C-alpha positions as CSV (number, residue, x, y, z in Angstrom):
1,X,60.6,144.0,170.1
2,X,63.2,141.4,171.1
3,X,64.2,138.2,169.4
4,X,63.0,134.7,168.9
5,X,65.2,131.7,169.9
6,X,65.0,128.4,168.1
7,X,66.4,125.1,169.4
8,X,66.2,121.9,167.3
9,X,67.3,120.3,164.1
10,X,69.0,121.7,161.0
11,X,69.4,119.5,157.9
12,X,70.4,119.2,154.3
13,X,67.2,118.2,152.4
14,X,67.1,116.3,149.1
15,X,63.8,116.2,147.3
16,X,62.9,114.0,144.4
17,X,59.8,114.5,142.3
18,X,58.7,112.1,139.7
19,X,58.0,113.1,136.1
20,X,55.3,110.5,135.8
21,X,53.2,108.3,138.2
22,X,55.8,106.5,140.4
23,X,56.5,102.8,140.1
24,X,57.5,101.4,143.4
25,X,60.7,99.3,143.7
26,X,62.0,100.7,140.4
27,X,64.1,103.6,139.2
28,X,61.8,106.6,138.2
29,X,62.7,109.6,136.0
30,X,62.3,112.8,137.8
31,X,64.0,115.9,139.3
32,X,66.3,116.0,142.3
33,X,66.6,119.3,144.3
34,X,68.8,120.1,147.3
35,X,68.0,122.7,149.9
36,X,68.5,123.5,153.6
37,X,66.0,122.0,156.0
38,X,65.3,120.8,159.5
39,X,62.0,121.7,161.2
40,X,63.4,124.2,163.7
41,X,65.8,125.7,161.2
42,X,63.0,126.0,158.7
43,X,60.8,127.8,161.2
44,X,63.6,130.1,162.0
45,X,64.4,131.0,158.3
46,X,60.7,131.6,157.6
47,X,60.6,134.0,160.6
48,X,63.8,135.7,159.4
49,X,62.2,136.2,156.0
50,X,59.1,137.7,157.7
51,X,61.4,140.3,159.4
52,X,62.0,138.7,162.8
53,X,65.3,138.6,164.6
54,X,66.1,134.9,165.2
55,X,68.9,133.0,167.0
56,X,69.3,129.3,166.4
57,X,70.7,126.7,168.8
58,X,71.5,123.6,166.9
59,X,74.3,121.1,166.1
60,X,76.0,120.3,162.8
61,X,78.9,118.2,161.7
62,X,82.3,119.5,160.6
63,X,81.5,118.4,157.1
64,X,80.4,120.0,153.8
65,X,76.8,119.9,154.7
66,X,77.4,121.4,158.1
67,X,79.3,124.4,156.7
68,X,76.6,124.8,154.0
69,X,73.9,124.9,156.7
70,X,75.7,127.6,158.7
71,X,76.5,129.7,155.7
72,X,73.0,129.3,154.2
73,X,71.3,130.3,157.5
74,X,73.5,133.3,157.9
75,X,72.6,134.4,154.4
76,X,69.0,134.0,155.3
77,X,69.4,136.3,158.3
78,X,69.5,133.8,161.1
79,X,72.0,134.4,164.0
80,X,74.1,131.3,164.1
81,X,76.5,132.2,166.9
82,X,74.8,129.7,169.1
83,X,75.2,126.7,166.8
84,X,77.7,124.0,167.7
85,X,79.9,122.4,165.0
86,X,80.9,119.0,166.3
87,X,84.1,117.4,165.1
88,X,83.8,114.0,163.5
89,X,80.0,114.1,163.4
90,X,77.8,113.7,160.3
91,X,75.3,116.6,159.7
92,X,71.6,115.8,159.6
93,X,70.1,115.0,156.2
94,X,66.7,114.2,154.9
95,X,65.4,112.8,151.6
96,X,61.8,112.9,150.4
97,X,60.2,111.3,147.3
98,X,57.2,113.1,145.8
99,X,54.8,112.1,143.1
100,X,54.2,114.2,140.0
101,X,51.6,116.2,141.8
102,X,54.0,117.2,144.6
103,X,52.6,115.0,147.3
104,X,55.1,113.2,149.5
105,X,55.0,109.4,149.2
106,X,58.1,108.5,151.3
107,X,60.9,110.1,153.3
108,X,63.9,109.1,155.2
109,X,66.0,111.1,157.7
110,X,69.5,110.7,159.1
111,X,69.3,112.8,162.2
112,X,71.5,110.9,164.6
113,X,73.5,114.1,165.4
114,X,70.5,115.6,167.1
115,X,71.2,113.3,170.1
116,X,74.3,115.5,170.6
117,X,72.0,118.5,171.3
118,X,71.7,117.2,174.9
119,X,70.8,118.6,178.3
120,X,74.4,119.9,178.7
121,X,74.0,122.1,175.6
122,X,70.6,123.3,176.8
123,X,72.3,124.4,180.0
124,X,75.1,126.1,178.0
125,X,72.4,127.9,175.9
126,X,70.3,129.0,178.9
127,X,71.1,132.7,178.6
128,X,70.1,133.0,174.9
129,X,67.0,130.9,175.5
130,X,65.8,132.8,178.6
131,X,66.5,136.2,177.1
132,X,64.3,135.6,174.1
133,X,60.7,136.7,173.8
134,X,59.7,133.1,173.1
135,X,61.4,129.8,172.2
136,X,60.5,127.6,169.3
137,X,61.6,123.9,169.2
138,X,60.8,120.8,167.3
139,X,60.0,117.3,168.5
140,X,63.3,115.8,167.2
141,X,64.9,116.7,170.6
142,X,65.5,113.7,172.9
143,X,63.2,113.2,175.9
144,X,66.0,114.1,178.2
145,X,66.8,117.3,176.2
146,X,63.1,118.2,176.1
147,X,62.8,117.7,179.9
148,X,65.8,119.9,180.6
149,X,64.5,122.6,178.2
150,X,61.2,122.7,180.1
151,X,63.1,122.9,183.4
152,X,65.5,125.8,182.5
153,X,63.5,127.9,179.9
154,X,61.5,130.7,181.5
155,X,60.0,131.9,178.2
156,X,56.9,130.7,176.4
157,X,57.7,127.4,174.6
158,X,56.3,126.6,171.1
159,X,56.7,123.2,169.6
160,X,56.0,121.3,166.4
161,X,55.9,117.6,167.2
162,X,57.4,116.6,163.8
163,X,56.0,113.0,163.6
164,X,54.0,110.5,165.6
165,X,57.1,108.8,166.8
166,X,58.6,112.0,168.2
167,X,55.2,113.1,169.6
168,X,55.3,110.1,171.9
169,X,58.7,111.3,173.2
170,X,57.2,114.8,173.7
171,X,54.0,113.5,175.4
172,X,55.2,113.5,179.0
173,X,56.3,117.2,178.8
174,X,53.6,118.6,176.6
175,X,51.9,120.5,179.5
176,X,54.9,122.8,179.7
177,X,54.4,124.2,176.2
178,X,52.4,127.3,175.5
179,X,51.6,126.6,171.9
180,X,51.6,123.3,170.0
181,X,51.1,122.7,166.3
182,X,50.5,119.0,165.5
183,X,48.9,117.4,162.5
184,X,46.0,115.0,163.1
185,X,48.1,111.9,163.7
186,X,50.5,113.7,166.0
187,X,47.6,115.0,168.0
188,X,46.3,111.5,168.4
189,X,49.7,110.3,169.6
190,X,49.9,113.2,172.1
191,X,46.5,112.5,173.6
192,X,45.7,108.8,172.9
193,X,42.4,110.2,171.6
194,X,41.1,109.6,168.0
195,X,40.8,112.8,166.1
196,X,38.9,111.4,163.1
197,X,35.7,113.5,163.5
198,X,35.2,117.2,164.3
199,X,34.0,116.4,167.8
200,X,36.9,114.1,168.6
201,X,39.3,116.6,167.1
202,X,38.1,119.2,169.5
203,X,38.1,116.7,172.4
204,X,41.8,115.9,171.7
205,X,42.6,119.6,171.7
206,X,40.8,119.9,175.0
207,X,42.9,117.1,176.5
208,X,46.1,119.0,175.6
209,X,44.7,122.2,177.0
210,X,43.7,120.3,180.2
211,X,47.4,119.4,180.6
212,X,48.5,123.0,180.5
213,X,48.8,123.9,176.8
214,X,47.3,127.3,176.1
215,X,46.8,127.1,172.3
216,X,46.6,124.1,169.8
217,X,46.8,124.6,166.1
218,X,46.1,121.4,164.2
219,X,47.3,121.2,160.6
220,X,44.8,119.3,158.5
221,X,46.4,119.5,155.1
222,X,43.8,120.1,152.4
223,X,41.2,120.3,155.1
224,X,42.7,123.5,156.5
225,X,43.4,124.2,160.2
226,X,41.6,123.7,163.5
227,X,42.4,125.9,166.4
228,X,41.4,125.6,170.1
229,X,42.5,128.1,172.6
230,X,41.2,130.5,175.3
231,X,38.9,132.2,172.7
232,X,37.3,128.9,171.8
233,X,37.4,126.9,168.6
234,X,38.1,128.0,165.0
235,X,38.1,125.9,161.8
236,X,39.2,127.4,158.5
237,X,39.5,125.9,155.0
238,X,41.1,127.6,152.0
239,X,39.5,128.0,148.6
240,X,40.9,125.6,146.0
241,X,44.6,126.2,145.5
242,X,46.3,124.7,142.4
243,X,49.8,126.1,143.0
244,X,51.4,123.3,145.0
245,X,54.9,122.5,143.9
246,X,56.4,120.9,147.0
247,X,54.5,119.9,150.1
248,X,57.6,119.7,152.3
249,X,58.0,122.6,154.6
250,X,54.3,123.7,154.8
251,X,53.9,122.8,158.5
252,X,57.2,124.6,159.4
253,X,56.0,127.7,157.6
254,X,52.6,127.5,159.3
255,X,54.4,127.5,162.7
256,X,56.3,130.6,161.6
257,X,53.0,132.2,160.6
258,X,51.7,131.5,164.1
259,X,54.7,133.1,165.8
260,X,54.7,136.1,163.4
261,X,51.0,136.8,164.0
262,X,51.3,136.3,167.8
263,X,54.2,138.7,168.0
264,X,52.1,141.4,166.3
265,X,49.2,140.9,168.7
266,X,46.8,139.4,166.1
267,X,43.7,137.7,167.4
268,X,43.1,134.0,167.1
269,X,41.3,134.2,163.7
270,X,44.0,136.4,162.2
271,X,46.7,134.0,163.5
272,X,45.0,131.0,161.9
273,X,44.8,132.9,158.6
274,X,48.5,133.8,158.8
275,X,49.5,130.2,159.6
276,X,47.5,128.9,156.6
277,X,48.8,131.6,154.3
278,X,52.4,130.9,155.3
279,X,51.9,127.2,154.5
280,X,50.5,128.1,151.1
281,X,53.4,130.3,150.3
282,X,55.7,127.5,151.2
283,X,54.1,124.8,149.0
284,X,54.1,127.1,146.0
285,X,58.0,127.0,146.0
286,X,60.3,124.1,144.9
287,X,62.5,124.9,148.0
288,X,61.7,123.9,151.5
289,X,61.7,127.6,152.3
290,X,60.1,129.9,149.8
291,X,62.3,132.8,148.7
292,X,59.0,134.7,148.4
293,X,58.1,134.4,152.0
294,X,57.4,137.9,153.3
295,X,54.5,139.8,155.0
296,X,53.1,141.0,151.7
297,X,52.9,137.4,150.4
298,X,50.9,136.4,153.5
299,X,48.5,139.2,152.9
300,X,48.1,138.2,149.2
301,X,47.4,134.5,150.1
302,X,44.8,135.6,152.7
303,X,43.0,137.9,150.3
304,X,43.0,135.5,147.4
305,X,42.3,132.2,149.1
306,X,41.2,132.6,152.7
307,X,38.7,135.5,153.1
């Protein structure tokens, strides 16, 4: 089995969680926690913890956060030889504010450096991308970078759109991607189709598949996951799960679960279960990436909450 290449963002994440119900426009007592983040980087670390060989193409600044990102990724088992440290640039950072139940209320990102991950760097990274078994990216890449990636990459492309704003940037190129994992709002932005009912949800997935996407996995939060692919449609919802600590990173873990299951030849049903289980492992940890992410943890979640 070969390796997986990732291309996209790598951040320093700061999470705040209130001790009590939050009062807007006021200082709230709570707990602040710092960890490595960035959608593509998160996917890669989850995959490394699941036993995959992963190589990450990203950009960081020559600052404290940049060095911490590289060192932390290497400790997690990610090959960082293809990461570019840019002099004078500020590394990406992200802050989220969560309520006492762990649900995110507000977030802000400083990801200006991602614009430096441009078409030229895609060309410079062509060998590592085209030698991979598959390539995972996130929607934070600029339209020009996404366009160039679809032009030069000969391997199956997997993408997490990240947000509705980035989904609109991704939209013109979506047909070049093998597998897409949006949430409901991102799916609507990609298709201009409401996804507020089961029938419309499936129709929106069909629109993506009509453009060339092979598989669509839609994250629905507490409502589970909807899948549409060559095998047809699958909808799964977990049993009640009261272990949520931090909702940040669940979607990234789910994408890692999709890749992990696909690499092992699992069928669509098993792949959906792995994706959901990985998301549940993630939200049970205070960190963006759970230190307990491993194949055994996925099996446990599937057995206890999904089947």
